[in-house]
C-alpha positions, 0 to 999 in steps of 0.5 A: 258942257254939252250933254249930247252931240248935235245933229251936225256932230253925229253927221260928221261922225257918220261921214268921217268915221271919227269925231273929236274933241268932245268935252266930257270931264272937268279938271277935278274929275281928271285929277281924281281918275288919274290920281286913282290910277297912279296911286295904284301904280305906286302901290304895285311898283310899276306902270299901269300898262306893264303890270301882269294879269292884263290889268290894262284890259277890262279894268272896269271890272277891277276898280270902282273908280274905272267903273265910275269913269266908263259910266260917266253920264256925259260920255254915255250921252255922247255915245248914245247920240250915235248908237242909241239909248241901250249901251254895253261895254264890250271891252276896255284897254288902257293906252299908256305911253311913257316919255321917250319909250318906243310904244306905238300902235300900227295901222289897224281897224278895231273890228279886226279883233272884235268880230262883231255884227253889225259893225256898230262898235264905237270906241270912246278914247278918254284922255286922262292927260293931254294927248298931243302930236308929240305925245303920240296922239291917234292918227286916223284916215278920214272916211276909211270906215267905208272900206269895211273890214280889211285883211290884217297880218300879225307882225308882233313888232317890238313896242307895238301895243296891240296884242299881236301887232295887227297891221293892215296888209295892203298899203293905203293912202297913209299921207291923208291922215288926220291927227286927233290931239286931245286935252285932258278930260276930252274924248274922241270917238271912232268907228270900229272900221276906221283905220288908225294908228299912233306913234311913240311918245316923244315928249317928257310927259306920260300919255294916258288914254282909256279906250272904251268899246261901246256897242248896242245890245243887238250886236253879236259875236261872229264866232261861237265863244260866249264872252261877257259885256257890261250893261251901262245904260238902258236895257239888254233884250238880246242877251248875246253876252253874259253880264259883267258885274260891277267891281266889289272893291278896288283890286279885291279878290272877288273883282280879280276873279271876275276880271280873270275869267272875263279876260280869258274868254275875251282873248279866247274869242280873239284867237279863234276869230284870228284863226278863222280870218286866216282860214277865210271862214270870216270875211277878210 
């Protein structure tokens, strides 16, 4: 399998704001990572996306196997091809859709609630199951990243997997979308300003994707809350973020304490950014 993107692929990403599919995980690796996730679900008695304490957020701080996944060399090679050799994880969210449930994601841009400058954040969406049109794969508007940050409204619509139901305020040409289906083990990459969404899972199979937000260390927050990030490749000469330690076990007490503190700071920053955007203090 390729260990880095070609010049043509990088040019396509920069032009379109997204790239897929990128082959990253072997079948054995998919079975391993999915198996660890589902074993934890069985032990907890609920699905990963519905467990309390925001387990689906920043779970690379909770589990050694998730820490392994986000540092997978083939994934990092692809990310490095676009943002360079020094790589931080700013955030992680697990996107699970159970069969025939109404879970969906409204049209939005990631940058709306990340608040990073410069806008070089890249999301690697790692498929641990197939993600087909019927299963509610990601839909993107090609080249919409060139529009920059668009105004959003908080809708809190039922079934919306976004924390506040963030939805772009003004209607765009949503008929001009591209579907990004993936096979298990493949990855899609998208820019922080690409406009995207996903529909409910109408299949009989569950859909599991891990969205990892990678940034170069020179990115910084536009607000005054200092949050955490994990250095996964290269070096950080800027120190805009407090370093995140690797988990000491799998859902052990120490890892849970680190995770709780990091998630609290992230969502504090998220709320402050939303308030400043509403008041016109930060862009649109």
